[in-house]
DOZA-172609 format. One record per atom (N, C-alpha, C, CB): residue number from 0; atom name; x, y, z. Coordinates in nm, 2 decimals, always signed. Glycine has a CB too. Layout:
N
@nr=NUM	atom=CA	c1=X	c2=Y	c3=Z
...
This chain:
70
@nr=0	atom=N	c1=+17.39	c2=+6.74	c3=-1.76
@nr=0	atom=CA	c1=+17.37	c2=+6.88	c3=-1.80
@nr=0	atom=C	c1=+17.40	c2=+6.97	c3=-1.68
@nr=0	atom=CB	c1=+17.22	c2=+6.90	c3=-1.85
@nr=1	atom=N	c1=+17.47	c2=+7.08	c3=-1.70
@nr=1	atom=CA	c1=+17.51	c2=+7.16	c3=-1.59
@nr=1	atom=C	c1=+17.40	c2=+7.27	c3=-1.56
@nr=1	atom=CB	c1=+17.64	c2=+7.23	c3=-1.62
@nr=2	atom=N	c1=+17.42	c2=+7.33	c3=-1.45
@nr=2	atom=CA	c1=+17.32	c2=+7.43	c3=-1.40
@nr=2	atom=C	c1=+17.30	c2=+7.54	c3=-1.50
@nr=2	atom=CB	c1=+17.36	c2=+7.48	c3=-1.27
@nr=3	atom=N	c1=+17.41	c2=+7.59	c3=-1.56
@nr=3	atom=CA	c1=+17.41	c2=+7.70	c3=-1.65
@nr=3	atom=C	c1=+17.32	c2=+7.67	c3=-1.77
@nr=3	atom=CB	c1=+17.55	c2=+7.73	c3=-1.70
@nr=4	atom=N	c1=+17.34	c2=+7.55	c3=-1.83
@nr=4	atom=CA	c1=+17.26	c2=+7.51	c3=-1.95
@nr=4	atom=C	c1=+17.11	c2=+7.49	c3=-1.91
@nr=4	atom=CB	c1=+17.31	c2=+7.38	c3=-2.01
@nr=5	atom=N	c1=+17.09	c2=+7.44	c3=-1.79
@nr=5	atom=CA	c1=+16.95	c2=+7.42	c3=-1.75
@nr=5	atom=C	c1=+16.88	c2=+7.56	c3=-1.74
@nr=5	atom=CB	c1=+16.94	c2=+7.35	c3=-1.61
@nr=6	atom=N	c1=+16.95	c2=+7.65	c3=-1.68
@nr=6	atom=CA	c1=+16.89	c2=+7.79	c3=-1.67
@nr=6	atom=C	c1=+16.87	c2=+7.85	c3=-1.81
@nr=6	atom=CB	c1=+16.99	c2=+7.88	c3=-1.59
@nr=7	atom=N	c1=+16.96	c2=+7.83	c3=-1.90
@nr=7	atom=CA	c1=+16.95	c2=+7.88	c3=-2.03
@nr=7	atom=C	c1=+16.83	c2=+7.82	c3=-2.11
@nr=7	atom=CB	c1=+17.08	c2=+7.86	c3=-2.11
@nr=8	atom=N	c1=+16.81	c2=+7.69	c3=-2.09
@nr=8	atom=CA	c1=+16.70	c2=+7.62	c3=-2.15
@nr=8	atom=C	c1=+16.57	c2=+7.67	c3=-2.10
@nr=8	atom=CB	c1=+16.71	c2=+7.47	c3=-2.12
@nr=9	atom=N	c1=+16.56	c2=+7.69	c3=-1.97
@nr=9	atom=CA	c1=+16.44	c2=+7.74	c3=-1.91
@nr=9	atom=C	c1=+16.40	c2=+7.88	c3=-1.96
@nr=9	atom=CB	c1=+16.45	c2=+7.74	c3=-1.75
@nr=10	atom=N	c1=+16.51	c2=+7.97	c3=-1.96
@nr=10	atom=CA	c1=+16.49	c2=+8.10	c3=-2.01
@nr=10	atom=C	c1=+16.44	c2=+8.10	c3=-2.16
@nr=10	atom=CB	c1=+16.61	c2=+8.18	c3=-1.99
@nr=11	atom=N	c1=+16.51	c2=+8.02	c3=-2.24
@nr=11	atom=CA	c1=+16.47	c2=+8.02	c3=-2.38
@nr=11	atom=C	c1=+16.33	c2=+7.97	c3=-2.40
@nr=11	atom=CB	c1=+16.57	c2=+7.93	c3=-2.46
@nr=12	atom=N	c1=+16.29	c2=+7.87	c3=-2.33
@nr=12	atom=CA	c1=+16.15	c2=+7.81	c3=-2.34
@nr=12	atom=C	c1=+16.05	c2=+7.92	c3=-2.29
@nr=12	atom=CB	c1=+16.14	c2=+7.68	c3=-2.27
@nr=13	atom=N	c1=+16.08	c2=+7.98	c3=-2.18
@nr=13	atom=CA	c1=+15.99	c2=+8.08	c3=-2.12
@nr=13	atom=C	c1=+15.97	c2=+8.19	c3=-2.22
@nr=13	atom=CB	c1=+16.04	c2=+8.13	c3=-1.99
@nr=14	atom=N	c1=+16.08	c2=+8.24	c3=-2.28
@nr=14	atom=CA	c1=+16.06	c2=+8.35	c3=-2.38
@nr=14	atom=C	c1=+15.98	c2=+8.30	c3=-2.50
@nr=14	atom=CB	c1=+16.20	c2=+8.40	c3=-2.42
@nr=15	atom=N	c1=+16.01	c2=+8.18	c3=-2.55
@nr=15	atom=CA	c1=+15.94	c2=+8.13	c3=-2.66
@nr=15	atom=C	c1=+15.79	c2=+8.12	c3=-2.63
@nr=15	atom=CB	c1=+15.99	c2=+8.00	c3=-2.71
@nr=16	atom=N	c1=+15.75	c2=+8.07	c3=-2.52
@nr=16	atom=CA	c1=+15.61	c2=+8.05	c3=-2.48
@nr=16	atom=C	c1=+15.55	c2=+8.19	c3=-2.46
@nr=16	atom=CB	c1=+15.60	c2=+7.97	c3=-2.35
@nr=17	atom=N	c1=+15.62	c2=+8.29	c3=-2.41
@nr=17	atom=CA	c1=+15.56	c2=+8.42	c3=-2.39
@nr=17	atom=C	c1=+15.53	c2=+8.49	c3=-2.53
@nr=17	atom=CB	c1=+15.65	c2=+8.51	c3=-2.31
@nr=18	atom=N	c1=+15.60	c2=+8.45	c3=-2.63
@nr=18	atom=CA	c1=+15.58	c2=+8.51	c3=-2.77
@nr=18	atom=C	c1=+15.47	c2=+8.44	c3=-2.85
@nr=18	atom=CB	c1=+15.71	c2=+8.50	c3=-2.84
@nr=19	atom=N	c1=+15.42	c2=+8.33	c3=-2.79
@nr=19	atom=CA	c1=+15.31	c2=+8.26	c3=-2.86
@nr=19	atom=C	c1=+15.18	c2=+8.31	c3=-2.81
@nr=19	atom=CB	c1=+15.32	c2=+8.10	c3=-2.84
@nr=20	atom=N	c1=+15.07	c2=+8.30	c3=-2.89
@nr=20	atom=CA	c1=+14.94	c2=+8.35	c3=-2.86
@nr=20	atom=C	c1=+14.85	c2=+8.23	c3=-2.81
@nr=20	atom=CB	c1=+14.88	c2=+8.43	c3=-2.97
@nr=21	atom=N	c1=+14.78	c2=+8.25	c3=-2.71
@nr=21	atom=CA	c1=+14.68	c2=+8.15	c3=-2.66
@nr=21	atom=C	c1=+14.70	c2=+8.12	c3=-2.52
@nr=21	atom=CB	c1=+14.70	c2=+8.02	c3=-2.74
@nr=22	atom=N	c1=+14.63	c2=+8.02	c3=-2.47
@nr=22	atom=CA	c1=+14.63	c2=+7.98	c3=-2.33
@nr=22	atom=C	c1=+14.76	c2=+7.91	c3=-2.30
@nr=22	atom=CB	c1=+14.51	c2=+7.87	c3=-2.30
@nr=23	atom=N	c1=+14.84	c2=+7.97	c3=-2.21
@nr=23	atom=CA	c1=+14.97	c2=+7.93	c3=-2.18
@nr=23	atom=C	c1=+14.98	c2=+7.78	c3=-2.14
@nr=23	atom=CB	c1=+15.03	c2=+8.01	c3=-2.07
@nr=24	atom=N	c1=+14.89	c2=+7.73	c3=-2.06
@nr=24	atom=CA	c1=+14.89	c2=+7.59	c3=-2.03
@nr=24	atom=C	c1=+14.87	c2=+7.50	c3=-2.15
@nr=24	atom=CB	c1=+14.79	c2=+7.56	c3=-1.92
@nr=25	atom=N	c1=+14.78	c2=+7.53	c3=-2.23
@nr=25	atom=CA	c1=+14.76	c2=+7.46	c3=-2.36
@nr=25	atom=C	c1=+14.88	c2=+7.46	c3=-2.45
@nr=25	atom=CB	c1=+14.64	c2=+7.51	c3=-2.43
@nr=26	atom=N	c1=+14.94	c2=+7.58	c3=-2.45
@nr=26	atom=CA	c1=+15.07	c2=+7.59	c3=-2.54
@nr=26	atom=C	c1=+15.18	c2=+7.50	c3=-2.48
@nr=26	atom=CB	c1=+15.11	c2=+7.74	c3=-2.54
@nr=27	atom=N	c1=+15.19	c2=+7.50	c3=-2.35
@nr=27	atom=CA	c1=+15.30	c2=+7.42	c3=-2.29
@nr=27	atom=C	c1=+15.27	c2=+7.27	c3=-2.32
@nr=27	atom=CB	c1=+15.30	c2=+7.44	c3=-2.14
@nr=28	atom=N	c1=+15.15	c2=+7.23	c3=-2.31
@nr=28	atom=CA	c1=+15.11	c2=+7.09	c3=-2.35
@nr=28	atom=C	c1=+15.14	c2=+7.06	c3=-2.49
@nr=28	atom=CB	c1=+14.97	c2=+7.06	c3=-2.32
@nr=29	atom=N	c1=+15.11	c2=+7.16	c3=-2.58
@nr=29	atom=CA	c1=+15.13	c2=+7.14	c3=-2.72
@nr=29	atom=C	c1=+15.28	c2=+7.14	c3=-2.76
@nr=29	atom=CB	c1=+15.06	c2=+7.24	c3=-2.80
@nr=30	atom=N	c1=+15.36	c2=+7.23	c3=-2.71
@nr=30	atom=CA	c1=+15.50	c2=+7.25	c3=-2.76
@nr=30	atom=C	c1=+15.61	c2=+7.20	c3=-2.67
@nr=30	atom=CB	c1=+15.51	c2=+7.39	c3=-2.79
@nr=31	atom=N	c1=+15.59	c2=+7.17	c3=-2.54
@nr=31	atom=CA	c1=+15.70	c2=+7.14	c3=-2.45
@nr=31	atom=C	c1=+15.78	c2=+7.02	c3=-2.50
@nr=31	atom=CB	c1=+15.64	c2=+7.12	c3=-2.31
@nr=32	atom=N	c1=+15.71	c2=+6.92	c3=-2.54
@nr=32	atom=CA	c1=+15.78	c2=+6.80	c3=-2.59
@nr=32	atom=C	c1=+15.87	c2=+6.83	c3=-2.71
@nr=32	atom=CB	c1=+15.68	c2=+6.69	c3=-2.62
@nr=33	atom=N	c1=+15.81	c2=+6.90	c3=-2.80
@nr=33	atom=CA	c1=+15.89	c2=+6.94	c3=-2.92
@nr=33	atom=C	c1=+16.00	c2=+7.03	c3=-2.89
@nr=33	atom=CB	c1=+15.79	c2=+7.01	c3=-3.02
@nr=34	atom=N	c1=+15.98	c2=+7.13	c3=-2.80
@nr=34	atom=CA	c1=+16.09	c2=+7.21	c3=-2.76
@nr=34	atom=C	c1=+16.20	c2=+7.13	c3=-2.70
@nr=34	atom=CB	c1=+16.04	c2=+7.32	c3=-2.67
@nr=35	atom=N	c1=+16.17	c2=+7.04	c3=-2.61
@nr=35	atom=CA	c1=+16.27	c2=+6.96	c3=-2.55
@nr=35	atom=C	c1=+16.35	c2=+6.88	c3=-2.65
@nr=35	atom=CB	c1=+16.21	c2=+6.86	c3=-2.45
@nr=36	atom=N	c1=+16.28	c2=+6.82	c3=-2.75
@nr=36	atom=CA	c1=+16.35	c2=+6.75	c3=-2.86
@nr=36	atom=C	c1=+16.45	c2=+6.84	c3=-2.94
@nr=36	atom=CB	c1=+16.25	c2=+6.68	c3=-2.96
@nr=37	atom=N	c1=+16.40	c2=+6.96	c3=-2.97
@nr=37	atom=CA	c1=+16.48	c2=+7.06	c3=-3.04
@nr=37	atom=C	c1=+16.60	c2=+7.10	c3=-2.96
@nr=37	atom=CB	c1=+16.39	c2=+7.19	c3=-3.07
@nr=38	atom=N	c1=+16.58	c2=+7.12	c3=-2.83
@nr=38	atom=CA	c1=+16.70	c2=+7.15	c3=-2.74
@nr=38	atom=C	c1=+16.80	c2=+7.05	c3=-2.74
@nr=38	atom=CB	c1=+16.65	c2=+7.18	c3=-2.60
@nr=39	atom=N	c1=+16.76	c2=+6.92	c3=-2.72
@nr=39	atom=CA	c1=+16.86	c2=+6.81	c3=-2.72
@nr=39	atom=C	c1=+16.93	c2=+6.80	c3=-2.85
@nr=39	atom=CB	c1=+16.78	c2=+6.68	c3=-2.69
@nr=40	atom=N	c1=+16.86	c2=+6.80	c3=-2.96
@nr=40	atom=CA	c1=+16.93	c2=+6.79	c3=-3.09
@nr=40	atom=C	c1=+17.02	c2=+6.91	c3=-3.12
@nr=40	atom=CB	c1=+16.82	c2=+6.77	c3=-3.20
@nr=41	atom=N	c1=+16.97	c2=+7.03	c3=-3.09
@nr=41	atom=CA	c1=+17.04	c2=+7.15	c3=-3.11
@nr=41	atom=C	c1=+17.17	c2=+7.15	c3=-3.04
@nr=41	atom=CB	c1=+16.96	c2=+7.28	c3=-3.08
@nr=42	atom=N	c1=+17.17	c2=+7.11	c3=-2.91
@nr=42	atom=CA	c1=+17.29	c2=+7.10	c3=-2.83
@nr=42	atom=C	c1=+17.39	c2=+7.00	c3=-2.88
@nr=42	atom=CB	c1=+17.25	c2=+7.07	c3=-2.68
@nr=43	atom=N	c1=+17.33	c2=+6.89	c3=-2.93
@nr=43	atom=CA	c1=+17.42	c2=+6.79	c3=-2.99
@nr=43	atom=C	c1=+17.49	c2=+6.84	c3=-3.11
@nr=43	atom=CB	c1=+17.34	c2=+6.66	c3=-3.02
@nr=44	atom=N	c1=+17.42	c2=+6.91	c3=-3.19
@nr=44	atom=CA	c1=+17.48	c2=+6.97	c3=-3.32
@nr=44	atom=C	c1=+17.57	c2=+7.09	c3=-3.30
@nr=44	atom=CB	c1=+17.37	c2=+7.00	c3=-3.41
@nr=45	atom=N	c1=+17.52	c2=+7.18	c3=-3.21
@nr=45	atom=CA	c1=+17.59	c2=+7.31	c3=-3.20
@nr=45	atom=C	c1=+17.66	c2=+7.34	c3=-3.07
@nr=45	atom=CB	c1=+17.49	c2=+7.42	c3=-3.23
@nr=46	atom=N	c1=+17.64	c2=+7.25	c3=-2.97
@nr=46	atom=CA	c1=+17.71	c2=+7.26	c3=-2.85
@nr=46	atom=C	c1=+17.67	c2=+7.38	c3=-2.76
@nr=46	atom=CB	c1=+17.86	c2=+7.28	c3=-2.87
@nr=47	atom=N	c1=+17.54	c2=+7.42	c3=-2.78
@nr=47	atom=CA	c1=+17.49	c2=+7.53	c3=-2.70
@nr=47	atom=C	c1=+17.33	c2=+7.51	c3=-2.70
@nr=47	atom=CB	c1=+17.53	c2=+7.67	c3=-2.76
@nr=48	atom=N	c1=+17.27	c2=+7.58	c3=-2.61
@nr=48	atom=CA	c1=+17.13	c2=+7.58	c3=-2.59
@nr=48	atom=C	c1=+17.07	c2=+7.68	c3=-2.70
@nr=48	atom=CB	c1=+17.08	c2=+7.63	c3=-2.45
@nr=49	atom=N	c1=+16.97	c2=+7.64	c3=-2.77
@nr=49	atom=CA	c1=+16.91	c2=+7.72	c3=-2.87
@nr=49	atom=C	c1=+16.84	c2=+7.84	c3=-2.80
@nr=49	atom=CB	c1=+16.80	c2=+7.65	c3=-2.95
@nr=50	atom=N	c1=+16.83	c2=+7.95	c3=-2.87
@nr=50	atom=CA	c1=+16.76	c2=+8.07	c3=-2.83
@nr=50	atom=C	c1=+16.61	c2=+8.05	c3=-2.85
@nr=50	atom=CB	c1=+16.81	c2=+8.20	c3=-2.90
@nr=51	atom=N	c1=+16.53	c2=+8.14	c3=-2.79
@nr=51	atom=CA	c1=+16.39	c2=+8.14	c3=-2.81
@nr=51	atom=C	c1=+16.36	c2=+8.15	c3=-2.96
@nr=51	atom=CB	c1=+16.32	c2=+8.25	c3=-2.73
@nr=52	atom=N	c1=+16.43	c2=+8.24	c3=-3.03
@nr=52	atom=CA	c1=+16.42	c2=+8.25	c3=-3.18
@nr=52	atom=C	c1=+16.44	c2=+8.12	c3=-3.25
@nr=52	atom=CB	c1=+16.51	c2=+8.36	c3=-3.23
@nr=53	atom=N	c1=+16.54	c2=+8.05	c3=-3.21
@nr=53	atom=CA	c1=+16.57	c2=+7.92	c3=-3.26
@nr=53	atom=C	c1=+16.46	c2=+7.82	c3=-3.24
@nr=53	atom=CB	c1=+16.70	c2=+7.86	c3=-3.20
@nr=54	atom=N	c1=+16.41	c2=+7.82	c3=-3.12
@nr=54	atom=CA	c1=+16.30	c2=+7.72	c3=-3.09
@nr=54	atom=C	c1=+16.17	c2=+7.76	c3=-3.17
@nr=54	atom=CB	c1=+16.26	c2=+7.73	c3=-2.94
@nr=55	atom=N	c1=+16.14	c2=+7.88	c3=-3.18
@nr=55	atom=CA	c1=+16.02	c2=+7.92	c3=-3.26
@nr=55	atom=C	c1=+16.04	c2=+7.89	c3=-3.41
@nr=55	atom=CB	c1=+15.99	c2=+8.07	c3=-3.24
@nr=56	atom=N	c1=+16.16	c2=+7.93	c3=-3.46
@nr=56	atom=CA	c1=+16.18	c2=+7.90	c3=-3.60
@nr=56	atom=C	c1=+16.18	c2=+7.76	c3=-3.64
@nr=56	atom=CB	c1=+16.32	c2=+7.97	c3=-3.64
@nr=57	atom=N	c1=+16.25	c2=+7.67	c3=-3.56
@nr=57	atom=CA	c1=+16.25	c2=+7.53	c3=-3.59
@nr=57	atom=C	c1=+16.12	c2=+7.47	c3=-3.57
@nr=57	atom=CB	c1=+16.35	c2=+7.46	c3=-3.49
@nr=58	atom=N	c1=+16.04	c2=+7.50	c3=-3.47
@nr=58	atom=CA	c1=+15.91	c2=+7.45	c3=-3.45
@nr=58	atom=C	c1=+15.82	c2=+7.49	c3=-3.56
@nr=58	atom=CB	c1=+15.85	c2=+7.48	c3=-3.31
@nr=59	atom=N	c1=+15.83	c2=+7.62	c3=-3.61
@nr=59	atom=CA	c1=+15.75	c2=+7.67	c3=-3.72
@nr=59	atom=C	c1=+15.78	c2=+7.59	c3=-3.84
@nr=59	atom=CB	c1=+15.77	c2=+7.82	c3=-3.74
@nr=60	atom=N	c1=+15.91	c2=+7.56	c3=-3.87
@nr=60	atom=CA	c1=+15.95	c2=+7.49	c3=-3.99
@nr=60	atom=C	c1=+15.89	c2=+7.35	c3=-3.98
@nr=60	atom=CB	c1=+16.10	c2=+7.48	c3=-4.00
@nr=61	atom=N	c1=+15.89	c2=+7.29	c3=-3.86
@nr=61	atom=CA	c1=+15.83	c2=+7.15	c3=-3.85
@nr=61	atom=C	c1=+15.68	c2=+7.15	c3=-3.88
@nr=61	atom=CB	c1=+15.86	c2=+7.10	c3=-3.71
@nr=62	atom=N	c1=+15.62	c2=+7.26	c3=-3.84
@nr=62	atom=CA	c1=+15.47	c2=+7.27	c3=-3.85
@nr=62	atom=C	c1=+15.43	c2=+7.33	c3=-3.99
@nr=62	atom=CB	c1=+15.41	c2=+7.35	c3=-3.74
@nr=63	atom=N	c1=+15.52	c2=+7.38	c3=-4.06
@nr=63	atom=CA	c1=+15.49	c2=+7.44	c3=-4.19
@nr=63	atom=C	c1=+15.41	c2=+7.57	c3=-4.18
@nr=63	atom=CB	c1=+15.41	c2=+7.35	c3=-4.27
@nr=64	atom=N	c1=+15.42	c2=+7.64	c3=-4.06
@nr=64	atom=CA	c1=+15.35	c2=+7.77	c3=-4.04
@nr=64	atom=C	c1=+15.42	c2=+7.84	c3=-3.93
@nr=64	atom=CB	c1=+15.20	c2=+7.74	c3=-4.01
@nr=65	atom=N	c1=+15.40	c2=+7.97	c3=-3.92
@nr=65	atom=CA	c1=+15.46	c2=+8.05	c3=-3.81
@nr=65	atom=C	c1=+15.37	c2=+8.03	c3=-3.69
@nr=65	atom=CB	c1=+15.46	c2=+8.20	c3=-3.85
@nr=66	atom=N	c1=+15.43	c2=+7.96	c3=-3.59
@nr=66	atom=CA	c1=+15.35	c2=+7.93	c3=-3.47
@nr=66	atom=C	c1=+15.32	c2=+8.05	c3=-3.38
@nr=66	atom=CB	c1=+15.43	c2=+7.83	c3=-3.38
@nr=67	atom=N	c1=+15.38	c2=+8.16	c3=-3.41
@nr=67	atom=CA	c1=+15.35	c2=+8.28	c3=-3.33
@nr=67	atom=C	c1=+15.23	c2=+8.35	c3=-3.38
@nr=67	atom=CB	c1=+15.47	c2=+8.38	c3=-3.34
@nr=68	atom=N	c1=+15.17	c2=+8.31	c3=-3.50
@nr=68	atom=CA	c1=+15.06	c2=+8.37	c3=-3.56
@nr=68	atom=C	c1=+14.93	c2=+8.30	c3=-3.53
@nr=68	atom=CB	c1=+15.08	c2=+8.38	c3=-3.70
@nr=69	atom=N	c1=+14.93	c2=+8.20	c3=-3.44
@nr=69	atom=CA	c1=+14.80	c2=+8.13	c3=-3.41
@nr=69	atom=C	c1=+14.71	c2=+8.21	c3=-3.33
@nr=69	atom=CB	c1=+14.83	c2=+8.00	c3=-3.34
């Protein structure tokens, strides 16, 4: 993975976490693994890093609820 993609991943995850409600450390523990899986699969399929919107939407679909509304 190149530096550009790593930066894009960090920015997308940081934005996604900032849009969630609750204790940030707990949120990171809860979603970081899933976000990483989403990023890897998304890059494989689309050749780019997902946006924060992509991360939130895909994780919400996986959970069957809007994760920004907790």
